[in-house]
C-alpha positions as CSV (number, residue, x, y, z in Angstrom):
1,X,12.8,25.5,30.3
2,X,9.9,27.9,29.8
3,X,7.1,28.0,27.3
4,X,6.1,31.6,26.5
5,X,3.1,32.5,24.3
6,X,3.2,35.8,22.5
7,X,0.0,37.3,21.0
8,X,0.7,40.1,18.5
9,X,-2.2,42.4,17.9
10,X,-1.5,45.8,16.4
11,X,-4.2,48.4,15.9
12,X,-3.4,49.4,12.3
13,X,-5.2,46.9,10.2
14,X,-6.1,48.4,6.8
15,X,-8.2,45.6,5.2
16,X,-10.5,45.2,8.2
17,X,-10.1,48.3,10.4
18,X,-9.7,47.5,14.1
19,X,-10.3,43.9,13.3
20,X,-8.6,42.6,16.4
21,X,-11.3,44.1,18.6
22,X,-14.2,43.6,16.2
23,X,-16.9,41.7,18.1
24,X,-17.3,38.0,17.1
25,X,-19.8,36.0,19.0
26,X,-20.3,38.7,21.7
27,X,-16.6,39.1,22.4
28,X,-13.8,41.0,20.7
29,X,-11.8,39.0,18.2
30,X,-8.6,39.0,20.3
31,X,-10.5,37.5,23.2
32,X,-10.9,34.2,21.4
33,X,-7.2,33.5,21.3
34,X,-6.5,34.9,24.8
35,X,-9.1,32.5,26.2
36,X,-7.7,29.5,24.3
37,X,-4.1,30.3,25.4
38,X,-5.1,30.9,29.0
39,X,-6.5,27.4,29.4
40,X,-3.2,25.7,28.2
41,X,-1.4,23.6,30.8
42,X,1.8,23.9,28.9
43,X,2.2,27.7,28.6
44,X,4.0,29.4,31.5
45,X,3.4,33.1,30.6
46,X,1.4,35.0,27.9
47,X,2.8,38.2,26.5
48,X,0.4,40.5,24.6
49,X,2.2,42.6,22.1
50,X,0.5,45.7,20.7
51,X,0.8,49.4,20.0
52,X,-2.5,50.1,21.8
53,X,-3.1,50.5,25.5
54,X,-6.8,50.0,24.7
55,X,-6.2,46.6,23.1
56,X,-4.2,45.6,26.1
57,X,-7.0,46.6,28.5
58,X,-9.5,44.6,26.4
59,X,-7.1,41.5,26.3
60,X,-6.5,41.7,30.0
61,X,-10.2,41.5,30.7
62,X,-10.0,37.9,29.6
63,X,-6.8,37.2,31.6
64,X,-5.5,39.6,34.2
65,X,-2.1,37.9,34.3
66,X,-1.2,39.0,30.8
67,X,2.1,40.8,30.3
68,X,2.0,43.8,28.1
69,X,4.7,44.5,25.4
70,X,4.2,48.0,24.2
71,X,5.5,48.3,20.6
72,X,7.7,51.1,19.3
73,X,6.5,53.2,16.4
74,X,8.6,51.2,14.0
75,X,7.2,47.9,15.2
76,X,3.6,49.2,14.9
77,X,3.9,49.2,11.1
78,X,3.2,46.1,9.0
79,X,6.5,44.4,9.8
80,X,7.6,40.7,9.8
81,X,6.6,38.8,13.0
82,X,10.2,37.9,13.6
83,X,11.1,41.5,14.4
84,X,8.3,41.7,17.0
85,X,9.3,38.4,18.7
86,X,12.9,39.4,18.8
87,X,12.0,42.7,20.4
88,X,9.9,40.8,23.0
89,X,13.0,38.6,23.8
90,X,15.1,41.7,24.2
91,X,12.6,43.4,26.6
92,X,11.8,40.3,28.7
93,X,15.1,38.5,29.0
94,X,14.2,37.3,32.5
95,X,11.4,35.1,31.2
96,X,13.5,33.1,28.8
97,X,16.3,30.6,29.0
98,X,18.4,28.8,26.3
99,X,15.8,26.0,26.0
100,X,12.7,28.1,26.0
101,X,10.0,27.6,23.4
102,X,8.1,30.6,22.0
103,X,4.5,30.2,20.8
104,X,3.2,32.9,18.6
105,X,-0.6,33.0,18.5
106,X,-2.6,35.2,16.1
107,X,-6.0,36.7,16.9
108,X,-6.9,36.5,13.3
109,X,-7.3,32.7,13.5
110,X,-10.1,32.9,16.2
111,X,-11.2,29.3,16.1
112,X,-7.9,27.7,17.2
113,X,-8.5,25.7,20.4
114,X,-6.5,25.0,23.5
115,X,-6.1,21.4,22.2
116,X,-4.5,22.7,18.9
117,X,-2.1,25.0,20.8
118,X,-1.0,22.3,23.2
119,X,-0.6,19.7,20.4
120,X,1.7,22.1,18.6
121,X,3.8,22.6,21.7
122,X,3.9,18.9,22.6
123,X,5.1,17.8,19.2
124,X,8.1,20.2,19.5
125,X,8.8,19.2,23.1
126,X,8.9,15.5,22.1
127,X,11.2,16.0,19.0
128,X,14.6,17.5,19.7
129,X,15.5,17.3,16.1
130,X,12.9,19.9,15.0
131,X,13.1,23.6,15.6
132,X,9.5,24.6,14.7
133,X,6.0,23.2,14.8
134,X,3.2,25.1,13.2
135,X,-0.6,24.6,12.7
136,X,-1.7,23.9,9.2
137,X,-4.7,23.1,7.0
138,X,-4.8,20.6,4.2
139,X,-4.8,22.1,0.7
140,X,-7.8,21.4,-1.4
141,X,-6.9,23.7,-4.3
142,X,-4.3,21.5,-6.0
143,X,-1.5,23.1,-8.1
144,X,-2.0,20.3,-10.6
145,X,-5.4,21.6,-11.4
146,X,-4.6,25.3,-11.6
147,X,-5.1,27.1,-14.8
148,X,-2.8,29.8,-16.3
149,X,-2.7,31.9,-19.4
150,X,-0.5,30.9,-22.3
151,X,2.4,33.4,-22.4
152,X,2.2,33.5,-26.2
153,X,-1.5,33.9,-26.5
154,X,-3.5,35.4,-23.5
155,X,-6.7,34.1,-25.0
156,X,-5.6,30.5,-24.5
157,X,-5.3,28.9,-21.0
158,X,-3.4,25.8,-19.8
159,X,-3.9,23.4,-16.9
160,X,-0.8,22.6,-14.9
161,X,-1.2,18.9,-15.1
162,X,-3.1,16.2,-16.8
163,X,-3.7,14.4,-13.5
164,X,-7.4,14.0,-13.1
165,X,-7.7,11.6,-10.1
166,X,-7.6,13.4,-6.8
167,X,-6.3,10.3,-4.9
168,X,-3.2,10.3,-7.0
169,X,-2.2,13.9,-6.0
170,X,0.3,14.3,-3.2
171,X,-1.2,15.6,0.1
172,X,-0.1,19.1,0.8
173,X,-0.7,21.5,3.7
174,X,-0.4,25.3,4.2
175,X,0.2,27.3,7.3
176,X,-3.2,28.5,8.7
177,X,-1.8,31.4,10.8
178,X,-2.9,29.9,14.1
179,X,0.1,28.8,16.1
180,X,3.9,28.9,15.5
181,X,6.0,27.1,18.2
182,X,9.7,27.8,17.7
183,X,12.8,27.2,19.8
184,X,14.2,30.5,21.2
185,X,17.7,29.5,20.1
186,X,16.7,29.0,16.5
187,X,14.8,32.3,16.4
188,X,17.7,34.3,17.8
189,X,20.4,32.7,15.7
190,X,18.5,32.7,12.3
191,X,16.0,35.6,12.8
192,X,13.4,33.2,11.4
193,X,10.1,31.9,12.7
194,X,10.0,28.7,10.6
195,X,12.8,26.2,10.0
196,X,12.0,25.0,6.5
197,X,14.4,22.1,6.8
198,X,13.2,20.8,10.2
199,X,9.5,21.4,10.5
200,X,6.7,19.6,12.4
201,X,3.0,20.3,11.7
202,X,-0.3,20.0,13.5
203,X,-3.3,19.8,11.1
204,X,-6.5,21.7,12.0
205,X,-9.9,21.5,10.3
206,X,-10.9,23.9,7.6
207,X,-13.3,25.7,9.9
208,X,-10.8,26.0,12.8
209,X,-8.3,27.3,10.2
210,X,-10.4,30.2,9.0
211,X,-8.1,33.3,9.0
212,X,-9.5,36.8,8.9
213,X,-7.8,38.9,6.3
214,X,-10.7,40.5,4.5
215,X,-14.2,41.7,5.5
216,X,-15.8,38.7,3.9
217,X,-13.7,36.4,6.1
218,X,-15.1,38.1,9.2
219,X,-18.7,37.7,7.9
220,X,-18.1,34.0,7.3
221,X,-16.8,33.6,10.9
222,X,-19.8,35.5,12.2
223,X,-22.1,33.1,10.3
224,X,-20.3,30.1,11.8
225,X,-20.6,31.4,15.3
226,X,-24.3,32.2,14.8
227,X,-24.9,28.6,13.6
228,X,-23.3,27.5,16.9
229,X,-20.9,25.2,15.0
230,X,-18.1,26.8,17.1
231,X,-18.1,28.8,20.3
232,X,-15.3,30.5,22.3
233,X,-13.1,28.2,24.5
């Protein structure tokens, strides 16, 4: 059985141009996740998937054993991650067997640690009844407290619930975009990354879970690094 990490990092980000190679804490953003994955004792190989030879050269400067998956034009667009992973499986059949576990790691969640990655893999290895384990963060914006407009009068608003005690609200989590560990057999058969009916989670802190989608997210991460709250693995 093999455990293969796949790091997707295309060059065509529109919200934050070239965000995967923007410098954060003196290293390009993608360097954070490459460094964390490279220290894992559970990952056998790391495949870096991109449309950019430059991105690969930068990534390889942090681990010269990285394997490059050059994306086609179609896969270089904003497509579902499953399509990229399935293409990697097709192109690197020799690395996988029927029991392989695939771990997708995203550069846009830079503060994920080797511990987080390994914990996600370990939970899936120990539970044969689950097909997926993902990293999550606990939700603090509760649906019960959310406010919507009245459909009959847009000047009036409504709160979803009368529940006012936080302790009485059910704990919820949301994927933080860090790590997705999935069994190869499930991914191939269902063309899905997450098995919604058989899911394990590994909770990360709010800071570790910061995900860069917009420019202000990047500025927040820069401030955290500057404060020395977090540094690269």
